[in-house]
C-alpha positions as CSV (number, residue, x, y, z in Angstrom):
1,M,2.8,-10.9,-3.3
2,N,6.0,-12.9,-4.6
3,W,6.5,-11.3,-7.2
4,I,6.0,-7.7,-5.2
5,L,8.6,-9.0,-3.0
6,L,11.6,-10.1,-5.6
7,S,10.8,-6.7,-7.9
8,V,11.5,-4.7,-4.1
9,F,14.6,-7.0,-2.9
10,A,16.2,-6.5,-6.6
11,N,15.6,-3.1,-6.7
12,V,17.1,-2.9,-3.0
13,T,19.9,-5.2,-4.1
14,A,20.4,-2.6,-7.5
15,T,20.2,0.4,-5.3
16,F,23.4,-1.4,-3.2
17,F,25.6,-2.2,-5.7
18,L,25.1,1.5,-7.4
19,K,26.2,2.8,-4.8
20,L,29.8,0.5,-4.5
21,S,29.9,1.6,-8.2
22,S,30.0,4.4,-7.2
23,T,33.3,4.9,-5.3
24,T,36.3,7.7,-5.9
25,T,38.7,5.7,-5.7
26,S,40.8,5.1,-9.5
27,T,42.8,2.1,-9.0
28,L,42.9,-0.9,-11.2
29,L,41.5,-3.6,-8.4
30,I,38.8,-1.0,-7.4
31,R,38.1,-0.2,-10.9
32,D,37.8,-3.6,-11.6
33,A,35.4,-4.1,-8.0
34,R,33.6,-0.8,-9.3
35,I,32.7,-2.7,-13.2
36,A,31.7,-5.7,-11.2
37,S,28.8,-3.5,-8.8
38,L,27.4,-1.6,-12.3
39,A,27.4,-4.9,-14.0
40,A,24.9,-6.7,-10.6
41,A,23.3,-3.5,-10.0
42,L,21.9,-3.4,-13.9
43,A,21.4,-7.2,-13.3
44,A,19.4,-6.8,-10.0
45,Y,17.3,-4.0,-12.0
46,F,16.7,-6.7,-14.8
47,I,15.1,-8.5,-12.6
48,A,13.5,-6.1,-10.9
49,F,12.1,-5.0,-13.6
50,I,10.7,-8.6,-14.6
51,S,9.1,-9.5,-11.4
52,Y,7.4,-6.3,-11.8
53,R,6.1,-6.8,-14.8
54,Q,4.9,-10.4,-13.2
55,S,3.6,-9.0,-10.8
56,L,0.7,-6.7,-13.2
57,V,-0.6,-10.2,-14.3
58,S,-2.7,-10.0,-10.6
59,L,-2.2,-6.8,-9.2
60,Q,-3.5,-3.9,-10.7
61,V,-1.0,-1.4,-11.9
62,S,-1.6,1.4,-9.2
63,T,-1.5,-1.2,-6.2
64,A,1.7,-2.8,-7.4
65,Y,3.6,0.5,-8.2
66,A,2.7,2.2,-5.3
67,L,4.3,-0.7,-3.1
68,I,7.3,-1.7,-4.7
69,T,8.0,2.1,-4.7
70,S,6.9,2.8,-1.2
71,S,8.9,-0.3,0.2
72,T,12.6,0.2,-1.9
73,A,12.0,4.2,-1.1
74,M,11.6,2.9,3.2
75,L,14.2,-0.5,2.5
76,V,16.9,2.1,0.2
77,G,17.1,4.5,3.4
78,L,17.1,2.2,5.6
79,M,19.9,0.2,4.5
80,G,21.5,4.1,4.0
81,V,21.4,4.9,8.1
82,M,23.2,0.7,8.5
83,I,25.5,0.6,5.7
84,F,26.4,3.9,4.3
85,G,26.6,6.0,7.5
86,D,23.4,8.2,6.3
87,T,22.4,10.7,9.1
88,I,18.9,10.0,10.3
89,G,16.8,12.6,12.2
90,T,13.5,13.2,13.4
91,I,11.5,14.3,9.7
92,K,13.9,10.4,8.1
93,V,12.7,8.8,10.9
94,I,8.9,10.0,10.6
95,G,8.9,9.9,7.2
96,F,10.2,6.0,7.8
97,I,6.4,5.8,10.1
98,L,4.1,7.1,7.2
99,I,5.6,5.5,4.4
100,C,5.2,1.4,7.3
101,V,1.5,2.9,7.1
102,G,1.3,4.1,3.5
103,I,2.1,0.0,2.8
104,V,-0.3,-0.8,5.0
105,F,-3.3,0.5,3.3
106,I,-1.8,0.2,0.1
107,S,-2.1,-3.6,1.5
108,M,-5.7,-4.0,2.0
């Protein structure tokens, strides 16, 4: 289960840095920060890939994939709301609740 958690954390981290790298400002300092953010995103995706591979050693592919994708989707959605100011409405809240319920059922 530790490999699953590492993969989820690495995926969320990679998405965060990918969002930071997508700024549209073109000053030299910002451009260097965008390149560094993109490099950090690639490194995090590499860690996610390796940890996902390791999780497949002990888990069924259907369980591992479902846990990683659903947990990542939920955490990235929450990160978008909390850090990047994405809007959240009733439908998103219901979706997050359903994802949580699905994660519980998949983990059993």
